[in-house]
ZADOFI-492740 format. One record per residue (C-alpha): residue in three letters; x, y, z. Coordinates in steps of 0.05 Angstrom, whole numbers, plus 5000, padded with zeros to 4 digits. Layout:
<sites>
<residuo = ALA, u = X, v = Y, w = Z> .
...
</sites>
This chain:
<sites>
<residuo = MET, u = 0690, v = 6536, w = 3909> .
<residuo = SER, u = 0753, v = 6564, w = 3948> .
<residuo = ASP, u = 0802, v = 6535, w = 3964> .
<residuo = PRO, u = 0822, v = 6526, w = 4042> .
<residuo = ARG, u = 0894, v = 6539, w = 4032> .
<residuo = SER, u = 0868, v = 6615, w = 4006> .
<residuo = ARG, u = 0832, v = 6630, w = 4065> .
<residuo = ALA, u = 0883, v = 6608, w = 4116> .
<residuo = ARG, u = 0933, v = 6650, w = 4088> .
<residuo = PRO, u = 0914, v = 6721, w = 4116> .
<residuo = TYR, u = 0919, v = 6682, w = 4185> .
<residuo = LEU, u = 0983, v = 6661, w = 4176> .
<residuo = ILE, u = 1011, v = 6728, w = 4151> .
<residuo = VAL, u = 0987, v = 6755, w = 4218> .
<residuo = ALA, u = 1018, v = 6710, w = 4263> .
<residuo = LEU, u = 1089, v = 6715, w = 4225> .
<residuo = VAL, u = 1070, v = 6785, w = 4229> .
<residuo = VAL, u = 1060, v = 6789, w = 4302> .
<residuo = VAL, u = 1132, v = 6734, w = 4315> .
<residuo = ALA, u = 1167, v = 6780, w = 4278> .
<residuo = VAL, u = 1149, v = 6844, w = 4310> .
<residuo = LEU, u = 1145, v = 6810, w = 4378> .
<residuo = ALA, u = 1224, v = 6782, w = 4363> .
<residuo = VAL, u = 1248, v = 6849, w = 4337> .
<residuo = LEU, u = 1217, v = 6872, w = 4413> .
<residuo = TYR, u = 1255, v = 6814, w = 4459> .
<residuo = ALA, u = 1321, v = 6838, w = 4410> .
<residuo = ALA, u = 1315, v = 6897, w = 4430> .
<residuo = ARG, u = 1301, v = 6903, w = 4504> .
<residuo = VAL, u = 1361, v = 6847, w = 4503> .
<residuo = GLY, u = 1406, v = 6898, w = 4464> .
<residuo = LEU, u = 1390, v = 6955, w = 4514> .
<residuo = LEU, u = 1398, v = 6914, w = 4571> .
<residuo = LEU, u = 1468, v = 6889, w = 4542> .
<residuo = ILE, u = 1489, v = 6955, w = 4508> .
<residuo = GLY, u = 1458, v = 7007, w = 4561> .
<residuo = ALA, u = 1484, v = 6968, w = 4622> .
<residuo = SER, u = 1522, v = 7013, w = 4662> .
<residuo = GLU, u = 1559, v = 7004, w = 4737> .
<residuo = TRP, u = 1503, v = 7018, w = 4765> .
<residuo = ASP, u = 1464, v = 6964, w = 4753> .
<residuo = SER, u = 1449, v = 6909, w = 4799> .
<residuo = PRO, u = 1403, v = 6854, w = 4803> .
<residuo = PRO, u = 1336, v = 6849, w = 4847> .
<residuo = VAL, u = 1325, v = 6795, w = 4895> .
<residuo = SER, u = 1283, v = 6746, w = 4855> .
<residuo = ALA, u = 1341, v = 6737, w = 4809> .
<residuo = VAL, u = 1372, v = 6704, w = 4872> .
<residuo = PRO, u = 1344, v = 6623, w = 4885> .
<residuo = LEU, u = 1320, v = 6630, w = 4954> .
<residuo = PRO, u = 1291, v = 6564, w = 4975> .
<residuo = ASP, u = 1222, v = 6568, w = 5005> .
<residuo = GLY, u = 1220, v = 6590, w = 5082> .
<residuo = THR, u = 1282, v = 6640, w = 5073> .
<residuo = GLU, u = 1260, v = 6708, w = 5102> .
<residuo = VAL, u = 1292, v = 6762, w = 5073> .
<residuo = THR, u = 1306, v = 6815, w = 5127> .
<residuo = GLN, u = 1341, v = 6862, w = 5095> .
<residuo = VAL, u = 1358, v = 6882, w = 5021> .
<residuo = SER, u = 1406, v = 6943, w = 5005> .
<residuo = THR, u = 1445, v = 6967, w = 4946> .
<residuo = GLU, u = 1512, v = 6989, w = 4949> .
<residuo = CYS, u = 1559, v = 7018, w = 4896> .
<residuo = ALA, u = 1635, v = 7026, w = 4885> .
<residuo = SER, u = 1684, v = 7050, w = 4830> .
<residuo = GLY, u = 1682, v = 6982, w = 4801> .
<residuo = GLY, u = 1601, v = 6981, w = 4809> .
<residuo = CYS, u = 1536, v = 6962, w = 4849> .
<residuo = TRP, u = 1514, v = 6899, w = 4880> .
<residuo = THR, u = 1452, v = 6877, w = 4922> .
<residuo = LEU, u = 1465, v = 6868, w = 4989> .
<residuo = ILE, u = 1407, v = 6805, w = 5012> .
<residuo = THR, u = 1409, v = 6790, w = 5100> .
<residuo = VAL, u = 1371, v = 6732, w = 5102> .
<residuo = ARG, u = 1356, v = 6679, w = 5152> .
<residuo = PRO, u = 1351, v = 6602, w = 5139> .
<residuo = PRO, u = 1293, v = 6560, w = 5133> .
<residuo = ASP, u = 1284, v = 6528, w = 5204> .
<residuo = GLY, u = 1324, v = 6477, w = 5215> .
<residuo = THR, u = 1376, v = 6503, w = 5161> .
<residuo = THR, u = 1440, v = 6537, w = 5191> .
<residuo = PRO, u = 1469, v = 6589, w = 5153> .
<residuo = GLU, u = 1528, v = 6552, w = 5130> .
<residuo = ASP, u = 1477, v = 6507, w = 5100> .
<residuo = LEU, u = 1442, v = 6551, w = 5061> .
<residuo = LYS, u = 1509, v = 6586, w = 5033> .
<residuo = ASN, u = 1530, v = 6505, w = 5014> .
<residuo = GLU, u = 1457, v = 6505, w = 4980> .
<residuo = LEU, u = 1468, v = 6569, w = 4945> .
<residuo = GLY, u = 1538, v = 6542, w = 4919> .
<residuo = THR, u = 1569, v = 6604, w = 4942> .
<residuo = THR, u = 1631, v = 6578, w = 4963> .
<residuo = PRO, u = 1663, v = 6619, w = 4944> .
<residuo = GLN, u = 1622, v = 6639, w = 4875> .
<residuo = SER, u = 1559, v = 6623, w = 4852> .
<residuo = ARG, u = 1549, v = 6642, w = 4768> .
<residuo = LEU, u = 1478, v = 6643, w = 4758> .
<residuo = PRO, u = 1449, v = 6639, w = 4675> .
<residuo = GLY, u = 1410, v = 6698, w = 4660> .
<residuo = SER, u = 1330, v = 6686, w = 4653> .
<residuo = PHE, u = 1295, v = 6696, w = 4585> .
<residuo = TRP, u = 1275, v = 6760, w = 4609> .
<residuo = ASP, u = 1353, v = 6790, w = 4630> .
<residuo = PRO, u = 1396, v = 6748, w = 4601> .
<residuo = ARG, u = 1456, v = 6773, w = 4643> .
<residuo = THR, u = 1494, v = 6728, w = 4690> .
<residuo = VAL, u = 1491, v = 6741, w = 4760> .
<residuo = SER, u = 1550, v = 6729, w = 4813> .
<residuo = LEU, u = 1538, v = 6707, w = 4881> .
<residuo = THR, u = 1577, v = 6706, w = 4944> .
<residuo = SER, u = 1556, v = 6703, w = 5017> .
<residuo = LYS, u = 1591, v = 6706, w = 5086> .
<residuo = THR, u = 1554, v = 6689, w = 5160> .
<residuo = LYS, u = 1537, v = 6740, w = 5202> .
<residuo = GLY, u = 1507, v = 6706, w = 5264> .
<residuo = PRO, u = 1442, v = 6675, w = 5250> .
<residuo = PHE, u = 1444, v = 6703, w = 5181> .
<residuo = LEU, u = 1475, v = 6699, w = 5121> .
<residuo = VAL, u = 1490, v = 6764, w = 5072> .
<residuo = ILE, u = 1483, v = 6746, w = 5001> .
<residuo = LYS, u = 1517, v = 6793, w = 4954> .
<residuo = ALA, u = 1491, v = 6801, w = 4885> .
<residuo = ASP, u = 1521, v = 6830, w = 4824> .
<residuo = TYR, u = 1530, v = 6830, w = 4745> .
<residuo = PHE, u = 1606, v = 6845, w = 4742> .
<residuo = SER, u = 1650, v = 6806, w = 4776> .
<residuo = PRO, u = 1693, v = 6761, w = 4750> .
<residuo = GLU, u = 1684, v = 6689, w = 4755> .
<residuo = TYR, u = 1727, v = 6656, w = 4811> .
<residuo = VAL, u = 1785, v = 6608, w = 4793> .
<residuo = HIS, u = 1821, v = 6573, w = 4843> .
</sites>
């Protein structure tokens, strides 16, 4: 009769190899994001945690000598003012969002009211605001 542990050993080895390969691929992605980061990188709209009911009306990317940023013009949800949304996002004066598992870079947010809209500026390079 064969030992049940010896039958499970090949599966364990395959599982460990798969986990190791995935870990190396993830480390390579993060390394490329951090080492290969350039001033041309700008966060996607999905990096900004907009509340339900917020309407994105315009998205643009702008660049200058210090880097690029994404400008997101939004209409706040019904019953909410641009100032309310600004406070909810914490962009008075700046919010810093930790990165995600897929993109660990920190996103800086600032915003300003423009009539019934809120214009949010998102970037990877702004230093932390100090009072």
